[in-house]
C-alpha positions, 0 to 999 in steps of 0.5 A, a space after each residue: 506476479 505483479 507487486 500489487 498482486 503479491 502484496 494482496 496475496 501476502 495479506 490474504 494468504 492462509 498458507 501455514 508456515 509451521 512456525 517458520 517465516 515464509 520465504 518471499 519471492 522478493 527479499 525486500 518484501 516480507 509478509 506481515 504476520 497474522 493477528 497483529 496490528 500491522 496486518 490490520 493496518 496493512 489490510 486497511 491501507 491496501 483496500 483504502 488505496 484501491 478505493 481511492 484510485 477507483 474514486 479518481 477513476 470514477 471522477 475521470 469517467 464523469 468528466 470525460 464528456 465536458 472536462 471544462 464543466 465537470 458535474 458536482 458528482 465528479 468534484 465530490 468523487 475527486 475530493 473523497 479520493 483525495 481524503 482517502 489517499 491522505 488516509 492511505 498516506 497516514 496509514 503507510 507512515 504508521 506502518 513504516 515509521 511506527 511499526 518498521 514494516 518494510 524497513 531494511 534491517 541495515 537501514 541507517 543515516 549512512 546506509 549505502 545506495 540500494 542500487 549498488 548494495 542490494 544485499 541490505 
């Protein structure tokens, strides 16, 4: 399972955990609990990221025939893609900085490199 497929599965999965946290196939990636602000923001973050990438893809498809003179629609799609991905970055910052989603419990300013100490 790819990383993005796992994230979407964890966002939209309705498996019951019976009060226990679900085990993740990747220890560094744990599902966000349902009915929380973090889950709502994570869902918007994922959908907006996919939408932004698709806007850039559509812009690229429109530019392929004449890349030196792109149509206005292609420029508009690029601008919208940039705005959407700016929103995605802000939402990701909210998730990590404000809510601590995806932050390793042992994280600090002097934490060892994760490549050499994967136990964190």
